[in-house]
Structure formats: structure tokens, C-alpha cells
C-alpha positions as CSV (number, residue, x, y, z in Angstrom):
1,M,111.2,83.6,103.7
2,D,110.4,79.9,104.2
3,E,106.9,78.5,104.7
4,A,107.9,77.1,108.0
5,S,108.7,80.4,109.6
6,L,105.4,81.9,108.4
7,D,103.5,78.8,109.8
8,R,105.3,79.0,113.1
9,L,104.7,82.8,113.4
10,G,101.2,82.7,112.2
11,A,100.3,79.8,114.6
12,G,101.5,81.6,117.6
13,K,99.3,83.4,120.0
14,Y,101.3,86.6,120.0
15,L,103.7,88.3,117.6
16,L,106.3,90.8,118.7
17,V,106.4,93.6,116.1
18,T,109.4,95.9,116.4
19,S,108.9,99.2,114.5
20,Y,111.2,102.2,114.5
21,R,110.9,105.8,115.5
22,K,112.2,108.6,113.3
23,N,115.5,108.6,115.3
24,G,115.9,104.9,114.7
25,T,114.9,103.8,118.3
26,P,113.2,100.3,118.1
27,V,109.8,99.9,119.8
28,A,108.5,96.4,120.3
29,T,104.8,95.7,120.6
30,P,103.0,92.3,121.2
31,V,99.9,91.9,118.9
32,W,97.5,89.1,117.9
33,V,98.5,87.5,114.6
34,V,96.9,85.5,111.9
35,R,98.3,83.9,108.8
36,D,97.3,85.7,105.5
37,G,98.5,83.5,102.5
38,D,102.1,84.4,102.0
39,A,102.1,87.0,104.8
40,L,101.0,87.6,108.4
41,G,98.1,89.8,109.5
42,V,97.8,91.9,112.7
43,W,95.1,94.4,113.8
44,T,95.5,97.5,115.9
45,V,94.0,100.9,116.7
46,A,94.1,103.2,113.7
47,D,95.7,106.2,115.5
48,S,98.2,104.2,117.5
49,W,101.9,105.1,117.5
50,K,102.9,101.8,115.8
51,V,100.7,102.7,112.8
52,K,102.4,106.1,112.6
53,R,105.8,104.5,112.8
54,I,105.0,101.9,110.1
55,R,103.5,104.6,107.8
56,A,106.9,106.5,108.1
57,R,109.1,103.4,107.9
58,G,107.8,100.0,106.8
59,D,110.8,97.8,107.8
60,V,110.1,95.9,111.0
61,L,111.4,92.8,113.0
62,V,108.9,90.3,114.0
63,G,109.1,87.1,116.2
64,P,107.2,85.0,118.7
65,C,106.5,86.4,122.2
66,D,104.3,86.0,125.3
67,V,101.4,88.3,126.2
68,R,103.8,90.7,128.0
69,G,105.9,91.0,124.9
70,R,108.8,88.9,126.2
71,P,110.4,87.2,123.1
72,T,110.1,83.4,123.0
73,G,112.2,83.1,119.9
74,G,114.4,85.0,117.4
75,Q,113.1,88.0,115.4
76,V,113.4,88.1,111.6
77,P,113.3,91.2,109.3
78,A,110.0,91.9,107.6
79,T,108.1,94.6,105.8
80,A,104.8,96.0,107.2
81,E,102.1,97.9,105.4
82,I,98.8,99.4,106.5
83,C,95.8,97.6,104.9
84,D,92.8,98.9,103.1
85,P,89.4,98.6,104.8
86,A,88.5,95.3,103.1
87,T,91.6,93.5,104.2
88,T,91.1,95.0,107.7
89,V,87.6,93.5,107.8
90,R,89.1,90.1,106.6
91,Y,91.7,90.2,109.4
92,R,88.9,90.9,112.0
93,R,87.1,87.8,110.8
94,L,90.4,85.6,111.0
95,L,91.1,86.9,114.4
96,A,87.6,86.2,115.6
97,R,88.0,82.6,114.3
98,K,91.5,82.1,115.8
99,Y,91.0,83.7,119.2
100,G,87.4,82.5,119.8
101,L,85.2,84.2,122.4
102,L,87.9,86.4,123.8
103,G,88.7,87.5,120.2
104,R,85.0,88.3,119.4
105,L,84.5,90.1,122.7
106,T,87.6,92.2,122.0
107,L,86.6,93.0,118.5
108,L,83.1,93.9,119.7
109,G,84.4,96.1,122.4
110,S,86.7,97.9,120.0
111,R,83.9,98.5,117.4
112,L,81.6,99.9,120.1
113,R,84.4,102.2,121.4
114,R,86.0,103.4,118.1
115,G,83.6,102.4,115.3
116,S,84.6,100.2,112.4
117,D,87.1,102.8,111.1
118,G,88.9,103.0,114.4
119,T,91.1,100.0,113.7
120,V,93.3,98.9,110.9
121,G,95.0,95.8,109.7
122,I,98.8,95.5,109.1
123,R,100.0,93.2,106.5
124,I,103.6,91.8,107.3
125,T,105.7,90.1,104.7
126,L,108.8,88.3,105.7
């Protein structure tokens, strides 16, 4: 995929990640996003349904959206994979930098509620 698409999606405030249930039904979820070299990084609760869907099937669609998950542009095919703990920590730092005070407070609340193992990073390659 071209660098411009990665830049555009990585610079946006929210990314709509569409993963698929076992029966093929698409499920779209808005998430915070950061640029991770030649990929995009998102962060989510480790036992969320989107993580379970991605573990079962890594092909996803991604595109820009608003906070409510309404698309603000076209979606493109991508591949998602669950990250190791070190990459998850890096994504948390990148998110805190990009989203400022709100990001740091959200990450802190999550760490207090779930512990550091309660969330995972998801690496998305276009």
C-alpha cells in the first residue's frame, strides 16, 4: 500500500477496524490509531471480541471514521495481528504522545482497572 494511505490513516484521530465473525458477518469498531513504521498500531482490551475475531481471522478492512464509528472515507483491505507485550508497551507510549492528556488518563485508567496485561496492541499492515 502507498505511503500516503498509511500517513492519512495514521494521522487520523480514529480508525474504523472491520473484523469478521466466524460466519463472515463484518463488525466495525472505532479505535485510536498510531503510525508504526510501515504499519498502523491500535490498542484494545485483551479479552475483547475484536481480539478474538482477529486471532481467528486476520483479514480486516480499515478506514478513517469519527468517534462514533461513522466512516469519513473509504475502507481498504489490511491484515491484523495481535502484538507481543513489548510492542503493546510501545503502542501505549505512542498513543499517550499522540492523544495527550486524554490519552494518558485513558491509559492510566485502563492500567488501574485491568493491569498491564489487560490490553494488547494490534499491528495492522495495509
